[in-house]
Structures are given as C-alpha cells and as structure tokens.
NUDREN-994101 format. One record per residue: residue number from 1; x, y, z of N, C-alpha, C in turn. Coordinates in steps of 0.05 Angstrom, whole numbers, always signed. Example, Ala and Ser with C-alpha at 12.3 -4.5 7.8 and 13.67 -1.06 7.14 Angstrom:
BEGIN
{i:1&n_xx:+264&n_yy:-114&n_zz:+156&ca_xx:+246&ca_yy:-90&ca_zz:+156&c_xx:+264&c_yy:-66&c_zz:+156}
{i:2&n_xx:+257&n_yy:-45&n_zz:+142&ca_xx:+273&ca_yy:-21&ca_zz:+143&c_xx:+258&c_yy:+1&c_zz:+157}
//
This chain:
BEGIN
{i:1&n_xx:-685&n_yy:+206&n_zz:+241&ca_xx:-673&ca_yy:+178&ca_zz:+252&c_xx:-644&c_yy:+188&c_zz:+268}
{i:2&n_xx:-643&n_yy:+183&n_zz:+296&ca_xx:-624&ca_yy:+185&ca_zz:+308&c_xx:-601&c_yy:+165&c_zz:+304}
{i:3&n_xx:-574&n_yy:+173&n_zz:+304&ca_xx:-552&ca_yy:+157&ca_zz:+302&c_xx:-536&c_yy:+157&c_zz:+332}
{i:4&n_xx:-530&n_yy:+137&n_zz:+339&ca_xx:-511&ca_yy:+132&ca_zz:+360&c_xx:-487&c_yy:+151&c_zz:+359}
{i:5&n_xx:-478&n_yy:+169&n_zz:+376&ca_xx:-456&ca_yy:+184&ca_zz:+368&c_xx:-428&c_yy:+174&c_zz:+368}
{i:6&n_xx:-428&n_yy:+145&n_zz:+376&ca_xx:-402&ca_yy:+130&ca_zz:+378&c_xx:-404&c_yy:+105&c_zz:+354}
{i:7&n_xx:-388&n_yy:+111&n_zz:+335&ca_xx:-388&ca_yy:+89&ca_zz:+317&c_xx:-370&c_yy:+68&c_zz:+319}
{i:8&n_xx:-374&n_yy:+45&n_zz:+305&ca_xx:-350&ca_yy:+24&ca_zz:+302&c_xx:-338&c_yy:+30&c_zz:+277}
{i:9&n_xx:-311&n_yy:+24&n_zz:+280&ca_xx:-296&ca_yy:+25&ca_zz:+255&c_xx:-281&c_yy:-5&c_zz:+253}
{i:10&n_xx:-278&n_yy:-16&n_zz:+229&ca_xx:-262&ca_yy:-39&ca_zz:+228&c_xx:-242&c_yy:-32&c_zz:+204}
{i:11&n_xx:-219&n_yy:-39&n_zz:+206&ca_xx:-200&ca_yy:-42&ca_zz:+184&c_xx:-195&c_yy:-68&c_zz:+172}
{i:12&n_xx:-197&n_yy:-66&n_zz:+147&ca_xx:-194&ca_yy:-94&ca_zz:+131&c_xx:-171&c_yy:-93&c_zz:+114}
{i:13&n_xx:-152&n_yy:-110&n_zz:+122&ca_xx:-130&ca_yy:-112&ca_zz:+100&c_xx:-135&c_yy:-133&c_zz:+78}
{i:14&n_xx:-127&n_yy:-130&n_zz:+55&ca_xx:-132&ca_yy:-150&ca_zz:+35&c_xx:-118&c_yy:-176&c_zz:+43}
{i:15&n_xx:-93&n_yy:-172&n_zz:+56&ca_xx:-75&ca_yy:-199&ca_zz:+60&c_xx:-89&c_yy:-217&c_zz:+82}
{i:16&n_xx:-110&n_yy:-205&n_zz:+98&ca_xx:-125&ca_yy:-223&ca_zz:+116&c_xx:-149&c_yy:-233&c_zz:+101}
{i:17&n_xx:-156&n_yy:-227&n_zz:+79&ca_xx:-181&ca_yy:-236&ca_zz:+65&c_xx:-176&c_yy:-262&c_zz:+51}
{i:18&n_xx:-199&n_yy:-277&n_zz:+46&ca_xx:-199&ca_yy:-297&ca_zz:+29&c_xx:-202&c_yy:-284&c_zz:+1}
{i:19&n_xx:-188&n_yy:-283&n_zz:-19&ca_xx:-190&ca_yy:-268&ca_zz:-45&c_xx:-194&c_yy:-287&c_zz:-68}
{i:20&n_xx:-212&n_yy:-282&n_zz:-82&ca_xx:-217&ca_yy:-300&ca_zz:-110&c_xx:-226&c_yy:-278&c_zz:-128}
{i:21&n_xx:-209&n_yy:-273&n_zz:-149&ca_xx:-209&ca_yy:-253&ca_zz:-168&c_xx:-217&c_yy:-225&c_zz:-151}
{i:22&n_xx:-240&n_yy:-213&n_zz:-160&ca_xx:-241&ca_yy:-186&ca_zz:-143&c_xx:-259&c_yy:-188&c_zz:-120}
{i:23&n_xx:-263&n_yy:-216&n_zz:-112&ca_xx:-276&ca_yy:-216&ca_zz:-87&c_xx:-260&c_yy:-224&c_zz:-64}
{i:24&n_xx:-264&n_yy:-204&n_zz:-40&ca_xx:-248&ca_yy:-207&ca_zz:-14&c_xx:-268&c_yy:-212&c_zz:+6}
{i:25&n_xx:-263&n_yy:-233&n_zz:+22&ca_xx:-285&ca_yy:-242&ca_zz:+45&c_xx:-267&c_yy:-240&c_zz:+68}
{i:26&n_xx:-273&n_yy:-227&n_zz:+89&ca_xx:-262&ca_yy:-229&ca_zz:+114&c_xx:-285&c_yy:-240&c_zz:+133}
{i:27&n_xx:-273&n_yy:-261&n_zz:+154&ca_xx:-288&ca_yy:-271&ca_zz:+174&c_xx:-283&c_yy:-255&c_zz:+203}
{i:28&n_xx:-299&n_yy:-241&n_zz:+211&ca_xx:-297&ca_yy:-223&ca_zz:+234&c_xx:-306&c_yy:-236&c_zz:+260}
{i:29&n_xx:-286&n_yy:-233&n_zz:+281&ca_xx:-292&ca_yy:-246&ca_zz:+306&c_xx:-316&c_yy:-229&c_zz:+317}
{i:30&n_xx:-336&n_yy:-242&n_zz:+329&ca_xx:-359&ca_yy:-225&ca_zz:+339&c_xx:-353&c_yy:-211&c_zz:+363}
{i:31&n_xx:-333&n_yy:-215&n_zz:+380&ca_xx:-322&ca_yy:-203&ca_zz:+402&c_xx:-312&c_yy:-176&c_zz:+397}
{i:32&n_xx:-307&n_yy:-167&n_zz:+368&ca_xx:-298&ca_yy:-141&ca_zz:+364&c_xx:-319&c_yy:-120&c_zz:+361}
{i:33&n_xx:-343&n_yy:-126&n_zz:+367&ca_xx:-365&ca_yy:-107&ca_zz:+365&c_xx:-380&c_yy:-105&c_zz:+393}
{i:34&n_xx:-389&n_yy:-81&n_zz:+396&ca_xx:-406&ca_yy:-78&ca_zz:+422&c_xx:-431&c_yy:-94&c_zz:+416}
{i:35&n_xx:-443&n_yy:-103&n_zz:+441&ca_xx:-466&ca_yy:-121&ca_zz:+438&c_xx:-491&c_yy:-106&c_zz:+444}
{i:36&n_xx:-488&n_yy:-86&n_zz:+459&ca_xx:-512&ca_yy:-70&ca_zz:+471&c_xx:-524&c_yy:-50&c_zz:+456}
{i:37&n_xx:-520&n_yy:-53&n_zz:+427&ca_xx:-531&ca_yy:-35&ca_zz:+408&c_xx:-555&c_yy:-47&c_zz:+391}
{i:38&n_xx:-564&n_yy:-30&n_zz:+373&ca_xx:-588&ca_yy:-40&ca_zz:+355&c_xx:-579&c_yy:-63&c_zz:+338}
{i:39&n_xx:-598&n_yy:-69&n_zz:+326&ca_xx:-592&ca_yy:-91&ca_zz:+306&c_xx:-587&c_yy:-83&c_zz:+276}
{i:40&n_xx:-594&n_yy:-57&n_zz:+271&ca_xx:-587&ca_yy:-42&ca_zz:+247&c_xx:-564&c_yy:-16&c_zz:+249}
{i:41&n_xx:-550&n_yy:-16&n_zz:+225&ca_xx:-532&ca_yy:+8&ca_zz:+224&c_xx:-527&c_yy:+16&c_zz:+198}
{i:42&n_xx:-513&n_yy:+38&n_zz:+197&ca_xx:-507&ca_yy:+47&ca_zz:+170&c_xx:-478&c_yy:+43&c_zz:+167}
{i:43&n_xx:-471&n_yy:+33&n_zz:+143&ca_xx:-444&ca_yy:+28&ca_zz:+139&c_xx:-434&c_yy:+45&c_zz:+113}
{i:44&n_xx:-406&n_yy:+55&n_zz:+117&ca_xx:-398&ca_yy:+72&ca_zz:+94&c_xx:-366&c_yy:+65&c_zz:+95}
{i:45&n_xx:-358&n_yy:+69&n_zz:+76&ca_xx:-324&ca_yy:+70&ca_zz:+67&c_xx:-313&c_yy:+97&c_zz:+78}
{i:46&n_xx:-300&n_yy:+92&n_zz:+103&ca_xx:-286&ca_yy:+121&ca_zz:+113&c_xx:-261&c_yy:+124&c_zz:+96}
{i:47&n_xx:-243&n_yy:+105&n_zz:+98&ca_xx:-217&ca_yy:+108&ca_zz:+80&c_xx:-209&c_yy:+79&c_zz:+68}
{i:48&n_xx:-195&n_yy:+86&n_zz:+48&ca_xx:-187&ca_yy:+64&ca_zz:+31&c_xx:-160&c_yy:+70&c_zz:+16}
{i:49&n_xx:-142&n_yy:+52&n_zz:+12&ca_xx:-119&ca_yy:+51&ca_zz:-5&c_xx:-111&c_yy:+26&c_zz:-18}
{i:50&n_xx:-106&n_yy:+29&n_zz:-43&ca_xx:-98&ca_yy:+4&ca_zz:-60&c_xx:-69&c_yy:+9&c_zz:-73}
{i:51&n_xx:-55&n_yy:-15&n_zz:-70&ca_xx:-28&ca_yy:-15&ca_zz:-82&c_xx:-28&c_yy:-36&c_zz:-104}
{i:52&n_xx:-23&n_yy:-27&n_zz:-129&ca_xx:-19&ca_yy:-50&ca_zz:-148&c_xx:-7&c_yy:-35&c_zz:-167}
{i:53&n_xx:+21&n_yy:-41&n_zz:-177&ca_xx:+35&ca_yy:-28&ca_zz:-194&c_xx:+27&c_yy:-31&c_zz:-224}
{i:54&n_xx:+9&n_yy:-50&n_zz:-228&ca_xx:-2&ca_yy:-57&ca_zz:-255&c_xx:-31&c_yy:-41&c_zz:-264}
{i:55&n_xx:-41&n_yy:-31&n_zz:-244&ca_xx:-66&ca_yy:-19&ca_zz:-241&c_xx:-69&c_yy:+10&c_zz:-250}
{i:56&n_xx:-86&n_yy:+13&n_zz:-272&ca_xx:-89&ca_yy:+39&ca_zz:-281&c_xx:-114&c_yy:+51&c_zz:-285}
{i:57&n_xx:-134&n_yy:+37&n_zz:-273&ca_xx:-165&ca_yy:+38&ca_zz:-275&c_xx:-176&c_yy:+46&c_zz:-246}
{i:58&n_xx:-195&n_yy:+63&n_zz:-248&ca_xx:-210&ca_yy:+63&ca_zz:-222&c_xx:-220&c_yy:+41&c_zz:-211}
{i:59&n_xx:-223&n_yy:+36&n_zz:-183&ca_xx:-231&ca_yy:+15&ca_zz:-169&c_xx:-258&c_yy:+20&c_zz:-156}
{i:60&n_xx:-280&n_yy:+3&n_zz:-163&ca_xx:-309&ca_yy:+7&ca_zz:-153&c_xx:-308&c_yy:-14&c_zz:-129}
{i:61&n_xx:-311&n_yy:-5&n_zz:-109&ca_xx:-317&ca_yy:-18&ca_zz:-81&c_xx:-346&c_yy:-28&c_zz:-78}
{i:62&n_xx:-353&n_yy:-56&n_zz:-84&ca_xx:-381&ca_yy:-58&ca_zz:-83&c_xx:-385&c_yy:-76&c_zz:-56}
{i:63&n_xx:-408&n_yy:-64&n_zz:-42&ca_xx:-412&ca_yy:-81&ca_zz:-15&c_xx:-440&c_yy:-96&c_zz:-21}
{i:64&n_xx:-440&n_yy:-122&n_zz:-11&ca_xx:-460&ca_yy:-140&ca_zz:-17&c_xx:-485&c_yy:-135&c_zz:+1}
{i:65&n_xx:-484&n_yy:-129&n_zz:+26&ca_xx:-505&ca_yy:-130&ca_zz:+46&c_xx:-519&c_yy:-106&c_zz:+52}
{i:66&n_xx:-521&n_yy:-87&n_zz:+31&ca_xx:-536&ca_yy:-59&ca_zz:+36&c_xx:-564&c_yy:-64&c_zz:+31}
{i:67&n_xx:-581&n_yy:-64&n_zz:+54&ca_xx:-609&ca_yy:-66&ca_zz:+50&c_xx:-626&c_yy:-44&c_zz:+37}
{i:68&n_xx:-615&n_yy:-24&n_zz:+36&ca_xx:-626&ca_yy:+0&ca_zz:+20&c_xx:-615&c_yy:+7&c_zz:-7}
{i:69&n_xx:-598&n_yy:-13&n_zz:-17&ca_xx:-585&ca_yy:-7&ca_zz:-40&c_xx:-587&c_yy:-31&c_zz:-61}
{i:70&n_xx:-584&n_yy:-23&n_zz:-83&ca_xx:-587&ca_yy:-41&ca_zz:-106&c_xx:-567&c_yy:-27&c_zz:-133}
{i:71&n_xx:-566&n_yy:-45&n_zz:-151&ca_xx:-556&ca_yy:-37&ca_zz:-175&c_xx:-565&c_yy:-54&c_zz:-199}
{i:72&n_xx:-556&n_yy:-41&n_zz:-221&ca_xx:-567&ca_yy:-54&ca_zz:-246&c_xx:-559&c_yy:-87&c_zz:-250}
{i:73&n_xx:-538&n_yy:-95&n_zz:-236&ca_xx:-530&ca_yy:-123&ca_zz:-237&c_xx:-540&c_yy:-137&c_zz:-214}
{i:74&n_xx:-553&n_yy:-126&n_zz:-198&ca_xx:-564&ca_yy:-138&ca_zz:-175&c_xx:-542&c_yy:-159&c_zz:-160}
{i:75&n_xx:-520&n_yy:-148&n_zz:-155&ca_xx:-501&ca_yy:-162&ca_zz:-142&c_xx:-487&c_yy:-146&c_zz:-120}
{i:76&n_xx:-500&n_yy:-129&n_zz:-110&ca_xx:-487&ca_yy:-107&ca_zz:-90&c_xx:-488&c_yy:-80&c_zz:-100}
{i:77&n_xx:-479&n_yy:-59&n_zz:-85&ca_xx:-484&ca_yy:-34&ca_zz:-95&c_xx:-450&c_yy:-18&c_zz:-87}
{i:78&n_xx:-443&n_yy:+2&n_zz:-103&ca_xx:-419&ca_yy:+13&ca_zz:-97&c_xx:-420&c_yy:+26&c_zz:-73}
{i:79&n_xx:-401&n_yy:+23&n_zz:-57&ca_xx:-397&ca_yy:+36&ca_zz:-33&c_xx:-378&c_yy:+59&c_zz:-35}
{i:80&n_xx:-361&n_yy:+55&n_zz:-52&ca_xx:-341&ca_yy:+78&ca_zz:-60&c_xx:-326&c_yy:+73&c_zz:-85}
{i:81&n_xx:-315&n_yy:+94&n_zz:-99&ca_xx:-297&ca_yy:+86&ca_zz:-118&c_xx:-267&c_yy:+104&c_zz:-113}
{i:82&n_xx:-249&n_yy:+88&n_zz:-115&ca_xx:-222&ca_yy:+93&ca_zz:-112&c_xx:-209&c_yy:+100&c_zz:-138}
{i:83&n_xx:-203&n_yy:+128&n_zz:-138&ca_xx:-191&ca_yy:+142&ca_zz:-164&c_xx:-162&c_yy:+132&c_zz:-164}
{i:84&n_xx:-153&n_yy:+123&n_zz:-187&ca_xx:-127&ca_yy:+119&ca_zz:-193&c_xx:-114&c_yy:+137&c_zz:-215}
{i:85&n_xx:-91&n_yy:+146&n_zz:-207&ca_xx:-79&ca_yy:+161&ca_zz:-228&c_xx:-53&c_yy:+156&c_zz:-233}
{i:86&n_xx:-44&n_yy:+154&n_zz:-260&ca_xx:-15&ca_yy:+143&ca_zz:-264&c_xx:+2&c_yy:+165&c_zz:-257}
{i:87&n_xx:+27&n_yy:+160&n_zz:-251&ca_xx:+48&ca_yy:+178&ca_zz:-240&c_xx:+76&c_yy:+167&c_zz:-259}
{i:88&n_xx:+95&n_yy:+184&n_zz:-253&ca_xx:+125&ca_yy:+175&ca_zz:-263&c_xx:+133&c_yy:+147&c_zz:-254}
{i:89&n_xx:+150&n_yy:+137&n_zz:-269&ca_xx:+163&ca_yy:+113&ca_zz:-265&c_xx:+145&c_yy:+90&c_zz:-260}
{i:90&n_xx:+125&n_yy:+88&n_zz:-272&ca_xx:+105&ca_yy:+64&ca_zz:-271&c_xx:+91&c_yy:+59&c_zz:-249}
{i:91&n_xx:+93&n_yy:+76&n_zz:-225&ca_xx:+75&ca_yy:+77&ca_zz:-205&c_xx:+52&c_yy:+92&c_zz:-207}
{i:92&n_xx:+28&n_yy:+78&n_zz:-189&ca_xx:-2&ca_yy:+89&ca_zz:-194&c_xx:-6&c_yy:+98&c_zz:-163}
{i:93&n_xx:-18&n_yy:+123&n_zz:-163&ca_xx:-30&ca_yy:+132&ca_zz:-136&c_xx:-58&c_yy:+130&c_zz:-136}
{i:94&n_xx:-66&n_yy:+116&n_zz:-114&ca_xx:-96&ca_yy:+112&ca_zz:-110&c_xx:-108&c_yy:+133&c_zz:-91}
{i:95&n_xx:-127&n_yy:+147&n_zz:-90&ca_xx:-140&ca_yy:+157&ca_zz:-69&c_xx:-171&c_yy:+157&c_zz:-71}
{i:96&n_xx:-184&n_yy:+155&n_zz:-46&ca_xx:-211&ca_yy:+156&ca_zz:-43&c_xx:-219&c_yy:+182&c_zz:-28}
{i:97&n_xx:-237&n_yy:+192&n_zz:-43&ca_xx:-251&ca_yy:+221&ca_zz:-31&c_xx:-278&c_yy:+224&c_zz:-38}
{i:98&n_xx:-291&n_yy:+237&n_zz:-22&ca_xx:-318&ca_yy:+245&ca_zz:-32&c_xx:-337&c_yy:+241&c_zz:-10}
{i:99&n_xx:-360&n_yy:+246&n_zz:-13&ca_xx:-385&ca_yy:+241&ca_zz:+7&c_xx:-390&c_yy:+214&c_zz:+9}
{i:100&n_xx:-385&n_yy:+199&n_zz:+32&ca_xx:-393&ca_yy:+176&ca_zz:+36&c_xx:-420&c_yy:+167&c_zz:+32}
{i:101&n_xx:-423&n_yy:+141&n_zz:+18&ca_xx:-449&ca_yy:+126&ca_zz:+16&c_xx:-453&c_yy:+115&c_zz:+38}
{i:102&n_xx:-478&n_yy:+110&n_zz:+50&ca_xx:-484&ca_yy:+100&ca_zz:+75&c_xx:-510&c_yy:+80&c_zz:+70}
{i:103&n_xx:-503&n_yy:+55&n_zz:+71&ca_xx:-523&ca_yy:+36&ca_zz:+71&c_xx:-531&c_yy:+25&c_zz:+95}
{i:104&n_xx:-560&n_yy:+16&n_zz:+96&ca_xx:-571&ca_yy:+4&ca_zz:+120&c_xx:-561&c_yy:-27&c_zz:+118}
{i:105&n_xx:-552&n_yy:-34&n_zz:+139&ca_xx:-541&ca_yy:-64&ca_zz:+143&c_xx:-547&c_yy:-73&c_zz:+171}
{i:106&n_xx:-541&n_yy:-100&n_zz:+170&ca_xx:-542&ca_yy:-112&ca_zz:+196&c_xx:-520&c_yy:-103&c_zz:+214}
{i:107&n_xx:-524&n_yy:-100&n_zz:+239&ca_xx:-502&ca_yy:-96&ca_zz:+257&c_xx:-484&c_yy:-120&c_zz:+263}
{i:108&n_xx:-463&n_yy:-115&n_zz:+270&ca_xx:-442&ca_yy:-131&ca_zz:+278&c_xx:-438&c_yy:-157&c_zz:+258}
{i:109&n_xx:-433&n_yy:-148&n_zz:+234&ca_xx:-429&ca_yy:-175&ca_zz:+218&c_xx:-403&c_yy:-191&c_zz:+224}
{i:110&n_xx:-412&n_yy:-220&n_zz:+219&ca_xx:-387&ca_yy:-239&ca_zz:+226&c_xx:-372&c_yy:-245&c_zz:+196}
{i:111&n_xx:-383&n_yy:-236&n_zz:+176&ca_xx:-369&ca_yy:-237&ca_zz:+151&c_xx:-376&c_yy:-216&c_zz:+137}
{i:112&n_xx:-353&n_yy:-204&n_zz:+123&ca_xx:-353&ca_yy:-182&ca_zz:+105&c_xx:-345&c_yy:-186&c_zz:+77}
{i:113&n_xx:-359&n_yy:-179&n_zz:+56&ca_xx:-354&ca_yy:-185&ca_zz:+31&c_xx:-350&c_yy:-159&c_zz:+15}
{i:114&n_xx:-327&n_yy:-153&n_zz:+3&ca_xx:-325&ca_yy:-131&ca_zz:-14&c_xx:-316&c_yy:-145&c_zz:-40}
{i:115&n_xx:-327&n_yy:-132&n_zz:-63&ca_xx:-319&ca_yy:-139&ca_zz:-90&c_xx:-310&c_yy:-113&c_zz:-107}
{i:116&n_xx:-282&n_yy:-118&n_zz:-116&ca_xx:-271&ca_yy:-97&ca_zz:-130&c_xx:-275&c_yy:-101&c_zz:-160}
{i:117&n_xx:-281&n_yy:-80&n_zz:-172&ca_xx:-287&ca_yy:-82&ca_zz:-203&c_xx:-277&c_yy:-56&c_zz:-216}
{i:118&n_xx:-274&n_yy:-57&n_zz:-244&ca_xx:-267&ca_yy:-34&ca_zz:-258&c_xx:-297&c_yy:-19&c_zz:-265}
{i:119&n_xx:-295&n_yy:+3&n_zz:-275&ca_xx:-322&ca_yy:+15&ca_zz:-283&c_xx:-342&c_yy:+0&c_zz:-302}
{i:120&n_xx:-324&n_yy:-19&n_zz:-318&ca_xx:-340&ca_yy:-35&ca_zz:-338&c_xx:-348&c_yy:-60&c_zz:-325}
{i:121&n_xx:-346&n_yy:-59&n_zz:-295&ca_xx:-356&ca_yy:-88&ca_zz:-280&c_xx:-339&c_yy:-111&c_zz:-279}
{i:122&n_xx:-312&n_yy:-105&n_zz:-295&ca_xx:-295&ca_yy:-128&ca_zz:-296&c_xx:-281&c_yy:-132&c_zz:-267}
{i:123&n_xx:-278&n_yy:-154&n_zz:-258&ca_xx:-269&ca_yy:-160&ca_zz:-231&c_xx:-238&c_yy:-151&c_zz:-234}
{i:124&n_xx:-226&n_yy:-138&n_zz:-209&ca_xx:-200&ca_yy:-131&ca_zz:-206&c_xx:-187&c_yy:-148&c_zz:-185}
{i:125&n_xx:-162&n_yy:-160&n_zz:-188&ca_xx:-148&ca_yy:-172&ca_zz:-168&c_xx:-127&c_yy:-149&c_zz:-159}
{i:126&n_xx:-122&n_yy:-144&n_zz:-135&ca_xx:-103&ca_yy:-126&ca_zz:-127&c_xx:-82&c_yy:-139&c_zz:-113}
{i:127&n_xx:-58&n_yy:-124&n_zz:-111&ca_xx:-35&ca_yy:-136&ca_zz:-96&c_xx:-40&c_yy:-135&c_zz:-67}
{i:128&n_xx:-46&n_yy:-107&n_zz:-58&ca_xx:-48&ca_yy:-99&ca_zz:-28&c_xx:-72&c_yy:-78&c_zz:-31}
{i:129&n_xx:-85&n_yy:-78&n_zz:-7&ca_xx:-107&ca_yy:-56&ca_zz:-3&c_xx:-115&c_yy:-54&c_zz:+28}
{i:130&n_xx:-124&n_yy:-34&n_zz:+37&ca_xx:-136&ca_yy:-31&ca_zz:+65&c_xx:-161&c_yy:-16&c_zz:+59}
{i:131&n_xx:-182&n_yy:-25&n_zz:+76&ca_xx:-208&ca_yy:-8&ca_zz:+78&c_xx:-214&c_yy:-6&c_zz:+103}
{i:132&n_xx:-225&n_yy:+18&n_zz:+110&ca_xx:-235&ca_yy:+24&ca_zz:+135&c_xx:-267&c_yy:+28&c_zz:+133}
{i:133&n_xx:-281&n_yy:+11&n_zz:+145&ca_xx:-309&ca_yy:+11&ca_zz:+145&c_xx:-319&c_yy:+26&c_zz:+171}
{i:134&n_xx:-340&n_yy:+42&n_zz:+166&ca_xx:-353&ca_yy:+59&ca_zz:+193&c_xx:-378&c_yy:+48&c_zz:+197}
{i:135&n_xx:-387&n_yy:+39&n_zz:+218&ca_xx:-413&ca_yy:+28&ca_zz:+226&c_xx:-424&c_yy:+45&c_zz:+245}
{i:136&n_xx:-447&n_yy:+57&n_zz:+237&ca_xx:-461&ca_yy:+79&ca_zz:+251&c_xx:-486&c_yy:+65&c_zz:+260}
{i:137&n_xx:-491&n_yy:+61&n_zz:+287&ca_xx:-513&ca_yy:+49&ca_zz:+297&c_xx:-539&c_yy:+65&c_zz:+300}
{i:138&n_xx:-562&n_yy:+55&n_zz:+288&ca_xx:-586&ca_yy:+73&ca_zz:+293&c_xx:-595&c_yy:+66&c_zz:+321}
{i:139&n_xx:-610&n_yy:+88&n_zz:+328&ca_xx:-629&ca_yy:+88&ca_zz:+355&c_xx:-648&c_yy:+64&c_zz:+350}
{i:140&n_xx:-646&n_yy:+44&n_zz:+368&ca_xx:-663&ca_yy:+20&ca_zz:+368&c_xx:-691&c_yy:+26&c_zz:+363}
{i:141&n_xx:-707&n_yy:+42&n_zz:+379&ca_xx:-730&ca_yy:+49&ca_zz:+379&c_xx:-740&c_yy:+62&c_zz:+352}
{i:142&n_xx:-728&n_yy:+79&n_zz:+341&ca_xx:-730&ca_yy:+91&ca_zz:+314&c_xx:-730&c_yy:+72&c_zz:+294}
{i:143&n_xx:-706&n_yy:+59&n_zz:+294&ca_xx:-704&ca_yy:+37&ca_zz:+270&c_xx:-726&c_yy:+17&c_zz:+268}
{i:144&n_xx:-732&n_yy:+8&n_zz:+293&ca_xx:-762&ca_yy:-8&ca_zz:+297&c_xx:-784&c_yy:+3&c_zz:+282}
{i:145&n_xx:-787&n_yy:+27&n_zz:+287&ca_xx:-810&ca_yy:+44&ca_zz:+281&c_xx:-813&c_yy:+48&c_zz:+250}
{i:146&n_xx:-788&n_yy:+50&n_zz:+238&ca_xx:-788&ca_yy:+55&ca_zz:+209&c_xx:-782&c_yy:+34&c_zz:+195}
{i:147&n_xx:-771&n_yy:+13&n_zz:+205&ca_xx:-771&ca_yy:-14&ca_zz:+188&c_xx:-789&c_yy:-34&c_zz:+195}
//
C-alpha cells in the first residue's frame, strides 16, 4: 500500500473544542485540507500534551472513526496513551511516546472527536491539552483495490 509522501497535520487545542466530560469535539473548516487526494487516509497521534494539576493517571486518547479499529467497549479505539508522572510541588508531567497507531479513516474530516479516559475507562476532564493528528493519504488506486 503506497502512502502519499506529504501528510496533513492538524493541531487541536482543547480550548477550541466543545468539551463534555472526557469528550472533545472540534469542527474543522473543510478548506484546511487538500482536495485532490484520495478519500481514505491513515490517522495517528503524532504529538500530545496535557496540563492538569489534579491529574495523576495515564490518559487514554480514544478515536471514534477508525474503520480498521475496535475495542471491547465498541466506542472507538485507543489512538495513544499519554503517560502522566507525578513530580515535586504537586505538578504532574505528561508525555506521549511510542510507535504511533494508525487507523484507516475518512479523509478530510469536518468534525473530529477524541475521548479521554483513564485506564479503567472513566472519562477524564482536563484543564488544557494539545493534540497533533497526522493524516497520511493512501494511493487512490490501491485504496480502491483493497477496500
């Protein structure tokens, strides 16, 4: 499967999202994406940061629209886990590292939903966060042949 060498990146700030509990929803302007690419792409979490002084649990970032992904709860699949470690003076440091998970999804979404949970699936409300999603477009002919 060939992937276009130029990916689209979108930076999502929690302050720009409609947030309800651990659910964050962004409305994306369709003009932000290239139009002359295929209808399918691979999405991954390229970078992430969370700031919440009361948070001392790992944060699971769940993506709702992965076509080749599922979970035991059937409400999306983990796009990544942000590891949170306690530090002095009550501050917590969060970092995201590891091999990115790539889910097949529709290209050029006009709405993106991420859900933040703890490892026990309890929703997490955060103070501030930033997520960078990477969209890698599939070669149109090969995507049609395999899907």
